[in-house]
MARBA-3410 file (N, C-alpha, C, O; in Angstrom, 1 decimal):
83
0.8,-1.2,-0.2,-0.2,0.1,0.0,1.1,1.4,0.0,2.2,1.4,0.6 ~ 0.6,2.1,-0.9,1.5,3.3,-1.0,0.6,4.6,-0.2,-0.6,4.9,-0.4 ~ 1.7,5.2,0.6,1.2,6.5,1.3,0.9,7.3,0.6,1.8,7.4,-0.3 ~ 0.0,8.2,0.5,-0.3,9.5,0.0,0.0,10.7,0.8,-0.7,11.0,1.8 ~ 0.8,11.4,0.4,1.6,12.6,1.1,0.9,13.9,0.4,1.0,14.2,-0.8
0.2,14.7,1.4,-0.3,15.7,1.1,0.7,16.8,1.5,1.0,16.9,2.6 ~ 1.1,17.7,0.4,2.1,18.9,1.0,1.5,20.2,0.2,0.9,20.2,-0.8 ~ 1.7,21.1,0.8,1.2,22.4,0.5,2.7,23.1,-0.1,3.8,23.1,0.5 ~ 2.4,23.6,-1.3,3.7,24.4,-1.9,3.7,25.8,-1.6,2.8,26.4,-2.3 ~ 4.2,26.4,-1.0,4.1,27.9,-0.6,4.5,28.6,-2.0,3.7,29.4,-2.5
5.4,28.2,-2.6,6.0,28.9,-3.8,4.7,28.8,-4.9,4.4,29.8,-5.5 ~ 4.0,27.9,-5.0,2.7,28.0,-6.1,1.6,28.8,-5.5,0.9,29.4,-6.3 ~ 1.4,28.9,-4.1,0.5,29.8,-3.4,0.7,31.3,-3.6,-0.1,32.1,-4.0 ~ 2.1,31.6,-3.3,2.6,33.0,-3.8,2.2,33.2,-5.3,1.7,34.3,-5.5 ~ 2.4,32.5,-6.1,2.2,33.1,-7.5,0.7,33.3,-7.5,0.3,34.4,-7.8
-0.4,32.2,-7.1,-1.9,32.4,-7.0,-2.4,33.7,-6.3,-3.2,34.5,-6.7 ~ -1.6,33.8,-5.0,-2.1,35.0,-4.4,-1.6,36.4,-4.5,-2.1,37.4,-3.9 ~ -0.3,36.3,-5.3,0.4,37.4,-5.5,0.7,38.3,-4.4,0.5,39.5,-4.5 ~ 1.1,37.6,-3.3,1.7,38.3,-2.2,2.9,37.5,-1.6,2.9,36.3,-1.8 ~ 3.7,38.0,-0.9,4.9,37.2,-0.3,4.2,36.2,0.9,3.2,36.7,1.5
4.5,35.1,1.0,4.2,34.2,1.9,4.6,34.7,3.4,5.7,35.0,3.8 ~ 3.7,34.7,4.2,4.1,34.7,5.7,3.9,33.3,6.4,3.4,32.4,5.7 ~ 4.2,33.3,7.6,4.0,31.9,8.3,2.5,31.6,8.6,2.1,30.5,8.6 ~ 1.7,32.9,8.9,0.3,32.5,9.1,-0.5,32.6,7.8,-1.6,32.2,7.9 ~ -0.1,33.0,6.6,-1.0,33.1,5.7,-0.5,31.9,4.9,-1.1,31.9,3.8
0.1,30.9,5.0,0.4,29.6,4.5,-0.8,28.9,4.3,-1.1,28.4,3.2 ~ -1.4,28.7,5.4,-2.6,27.9,5.7,-3.9,28.8,5.4,-5.0,28.3,4.9 ~ -3.8,30.0,5.6,-4.9,30.8,5.3,-5.1,30.8,3.6,-6.2,31.0,3.0 ~ -4.1,30.6,3.1,-4.1,30.7,1.3,-4.9,29.6,0.8,-5.7,29.7,-0.2 ~ -4.9,28.4,1.7,-6.0,27.3,1.2,-7.3,27.5,1.1,-8.0,26.7,0.5
-7.7,28.7,1.8,-9.4,28.6,2.0,-9.8,29.8,1.1,-8.9,30.4,0.6 ~ -11.1,30.0,0.9,-11.7,30.9,0.0,-11.5,32.2,0.9,-11.3,32.2,2.1 ~ -11.5,33.5,0.1,-11.7,34.6,0.7,-12.9,35.1,1.6,-14.0,34.5,1.3 ~ -12.9,35.7,2.4,-14.1,36.3,3.2,-15.2,36.7,2.4,-16.4,36.4,2.6 ~ -14.8,37.4,1.5,-15.9,38.0,0.5,-16.7,36.9,-0.2,-17.8,37.2,-0.7
-16.2,35.9,-0.3,-17.0,34.6,-0.8,-18.0,34.4,0.0,-19.1,34.5,-0.5 ~ -17.8,34.1,1.4,-18.6,33.3,2.3,-19.6,34.6,2.5,-20.8,34.3,2.7 ~ -19.3,36.1,2.5,-20.4,37.1,2.3,-21.3,36.9,1.3,-22.5,36.7,1.5 ~ -20.8,36.9,0.1,-21.9,36.8,-0.9,-22.6,35.5,-1.0,-23.7,35.4,-1.6 ~ -22.0,34.4,-0.3,-22.9,33.0,-0.4,-23.9,33.1,0.6,-25.1,32.8,0.3
-23.5,33.6,1.8,-24.5,33.6,2.9,-25.6,34.7,2.6,-26.7,34.7,2.9 ~ -25.0,35.8,1.9,-26.3,36.7,1.6,-27.2,36.1,0.7,-28.4,36.4,0.9 ~ -26.8,35.2,-0.3,-27.4,34.7,-1.3,-28.4,33.5,-0.5,-29.6,33.3,-1.0 ~ -28.0,32.9,0.5,-28.7,31.8,1.4,-29.8,32.6,1.9,-30.9,32.3,1.6 ~ -29.4,33.8,2.7,-30.4,34.5,3.3,-31.7,34.8,2.4,-32.9,34.6,2.7
-31.3,35.2,1.4,-32.4,36.0,0.4,-33.2,34.6,-0.1,-34.4,34.7,-0.2 ~ -32.7,33.6,-0.4,-33.1,32.6,-1.0,-33.9,31.9,0.3,-35.0,31.3,0.0 ~ -33.5,31.8,1.5,-34.4,31.4,2.6,-35.8,32.2,2.7,-36.9,31.7,2.7 ~ -35.5,33.3,2.6,-36.7,34.2,2.9,-37.8,34.1,1.8,-38.9,34.0,2.1 ~ -37.3,33.9,0.6,-38.2,33.7,-0.6,-39.0,32.1,-0.2,-40.2,32.0,-0.3
-38.1,31.3,0.2,-39.0,30.0,0.5,-39.9,30.1,1.7,-41.0,29.5,1.6 ~ -39.7,30.8,2.6,-40.4,31.1,3.7,-41.8,31.9,3.3,-42.8,31.8,3.9 ~ -41.5,32.7,2.2,-42.9,33.5,1.7,-43.6,32.5,0.9,-44.8,32.5,0.9 ~ -43.0,31.6,0.0,-43.6,30.4,-0.8,-44.4,29.4,0.2,-45.4,28.8,-0.2 ~ -43.9,29.1,1.3,-44.6,28.0,2.2,-45.6,28.7,2.9,-46.6,28.0,3.3
-45.6,30.1,3.2,-46.8,30.6,3.8,-47.8,30.5,2.9,-48.8,29.9,3.2 ~ -47.5,31.0,1.5,-48.4,30.7,0.4,-49.1,29.6,0.4,-50.4,29.5,0.5 ~ -48.2,28.3,0.2,-48.7,27.2,0.2,-49.6,26.6,1.5,-50.6,25.9,1.4 ~ -49.0,27.1,2.5,-50.2,26.8,3.5,-51.5,27.2,3.5,-52.5,26.4,3.6 ~ -51.5,28.5,3.3,-52.9,29.3,2.9,-53.6,28.4,1.7,-54.7,28.0,1.9
-53.1,28.1,0.9,-53.8,27.4,-0.2,-54.2,26.1,0.2,-55.4,25.7,-0.2 ~ -53.5,25.3,0.9,-53.8,24.2,1.7,-55.0,24.3,2.7,-55.9,23.4,2.8 ~ -55.0,25.3,3.1,-55.9,25.5,4.3,-57.5,25.7,3.3,-58.5,25.1,3.5 ~ -57.3,26.7,2.3,-58.5,26.7,1.7,-59.1,25.6,1.0,-60.3,25.5,0.9 ~ -58.2,24.8,0.5,-58.4,23.6,-0.4,-59.1,22.7,0.7,-60.1,22.1,0.5
-58.5,22.6,2.0,-58.9,21.6,2.8,-60.4,22.1,3.3,-61.2,21.2,3.7 ~ -60.9,23.5,3.4,-62.0,23.9,3.9,-63.0,23.8,2.6,-64.2,23.7,2.8 ~ -62.5,23.8,1.4,-63.6,23.4,0.1,-63.6,21.9,0.3,-64.6,21.3,0.2 ~ -62.6,21.3,0.4,-63.1,19.7,0.7,-63.9,19.3,1.6,-64.7,18.3,1.4 ~ -63.8,20.1,2.9,-64.9,19.6,3.8,-66.2,20.0,3.1,-67.1,19.2,3.0
-66.4,21.2,2.7,-67.9,21.5,2.5,-68.3,20.4,1.3,-69.4,19.7,1.4 ~ -67.5,20.2,0.1,-67.8,19.0,-0.6,-68.3,17.6,-0.1,-69.2,17.0,-0.6 ~ -67.5,17.2,0.8,-67.8,16.1,1.3,-69.2,16.2,2.3,-69.9,15.2,2.4 ~ -69.4,17.2,2.9,-70.6,17.4,3.7,-71.8,17.5,2.6,-72.9,17.1,3.0 ~ -71.6,17.9,1.5,-72.7,18.0,0.7,-72.9,16.4,0.0,-74.0,15.9,0.0
-72.0,16.0,-0.4,-71.9,14.6,-1.0,-72.8,13.6,0.1,-73.6,12.7,-0.3 ~ -72.4,13.8,1.5,-72.8,13.0,2.3,-74.4,13.5,2.7,-75.2,12.8,3.4 ~ -74.8,14.4,2.2,-76.1,14.7,2.4,-76.3,15.6,3.6,-77.5,15.9,3.8 ~ -75.5,16.1,4.3,-75.4,17.1,5.4,-75.4,18.4,4.9,-74.7,18.6,3.9 ~ -76.1,19.5,5.6,-76.3,20.8,5.2,-74.9,21.2,5.7,-74.2,20.5,6.5
-74.3,22.4,5.1,-73.1,23.0,5.7,-73.5,24.5,6.1,-74.2,25.2,5.3 ~ -73.1,24.8,7.3,-73.4,26.1,7.8,-72.0,26.5,8.0,-71.1,25.7,8.3 ~ -71.8,27.9,7.7,-70.4,28.5,7.9,-69.9,29.6,7.3,-68.8,30.0,7.5
END
C-alpha cells in the first residue's frame, strides 16, 4: 500500500495569491476569501426568505383547499353546511 503524502507548495500559493508568503498566511491561502462567504450567505439568506414566503402561500392554499373539500364531502354525504 502506497502512502499518499499531502503537501502544500508555498511557492505556488505565492504565485496564485500575488503576495509574499508569511507563516500565518500559508494555511489561510488554502481557503476562500471572506468576500466569498459574505456573498454566499447573503444569497442563502435571500433564498431562505423567498422559501418562507412560498411556504406561507402554500399553507394558505392548503387551508382553503381543505375547507372546500370539507364542504364538498358534507354536500356529498347529504348534510347541510353552515359556515
